[in-house]
N, C-alpha and C positions, 0 to 999 in steps of 0.2 A: 522204645526202639528195639531193645534186645529181644523182646517177645515177638515183634514183627519179623525180625531176622530169622527167628526159629521157625515161624510159620512159613516164611518164604523158602527156607531150607527144606522143610518137609514137603512143600509143594514141588520144589525142584526135584526132589528125590522121586516123586511119583511121576513126573513128566520127563525125567532125564532121558538121555540117549541121543537126542537130536543136536545138531550144531546150528548155531545162528550167530550173526554178528550184530553190532549195534544198529546198523541200518535196517536190518530185519525188524528189530524191536521198534524203531521209529516208524516204520511203515505200518506195522500192526496198530500202533497207537493212532497214527494218522487215519487209517481205515476206520477205526472205532469212532473217531471224532466226526468223520464225514457221514457215517451211517447212523449214529446215535447222538444228535446234537444235545449238548448238556446246557442247562440253564445257568451254570456257573462259569467262572473263568476257566479257560482251557490251559493246562500246563502238563507237559510231558517231561518226566525226569528219567533219564537213562543212566543206570549205574553199571559200569563195566570196567574191565581192565583194558579194553580197546586193543588187546594184543592180537586178536585174529584179524587178518586183513579182510576188509569187506570185499564182496564180489564186485565185479566190474559194474560201474554205474555210469551211464552216459549222461551228458550235460542236460539234455532235454528232459529226461526222467527226473534228475535231481532238481531241475528248475520247477517241474510240476509239483514235486513234493514240497519244496521250500515255498513256492507260491501258495500252495494250499494251506500250509501252516500260517503264513502271513495273513491270508484271507480270513482264516478262522481266529485271528488274533491269539494264536497259540504260542505260549512261551515254552522254550525248550532249554532244559538244563542237562548238560552232559557231565557226569561226575565220574572221575577215574579213581579206581581203587588201587591202581598201580602207582608206584612211587616215581619221582622225577628221573630216577636212573633207568626206568623202563619206558622209553618213549614208544608211542604207537607206530605201526607201519606208516610209511609215507602216504599211501592212498587214504588211510584213515585220517591222518592229519589234514590232508587236502579237503576232505569232505567236512571235517569238523570246522576248519577255518571258513569254508563256504557257508556253513550254517551260522557261524558267528557274524559274518559280513552281511549276509542276505536276510537272515531271519532273526538276528539279534540274540542268538543262542548264547548262553553262558557256558563256559568250560571251566570246571573246578577239579581240584584234586582232593580226595577225602583225607589224604595224609597231611594236608596243610592245616 
């Protein structure tokens, strides 16, 4: 695992400069799943501190994304690297809870 983190850090250094939030990451993963169906089980793991408030997401769009994840039988894991003393912005919590309720997403803390 530590080798993988080093690889990811070096990749991030090459691609750095842009800002994105966890919803952007989820949308990219969803787009990849719909364009390139995989013969294996689909699972998306988002590792973030969830500290940056996501951009405005309307209910219809969120419903489309969640519905697509459910249709693809895609499991979603949201893993926070922030401690319990650093709760995410309210808008992030709302979307994370929606993903838990509607898509069966799991939300975990890496510090646990």
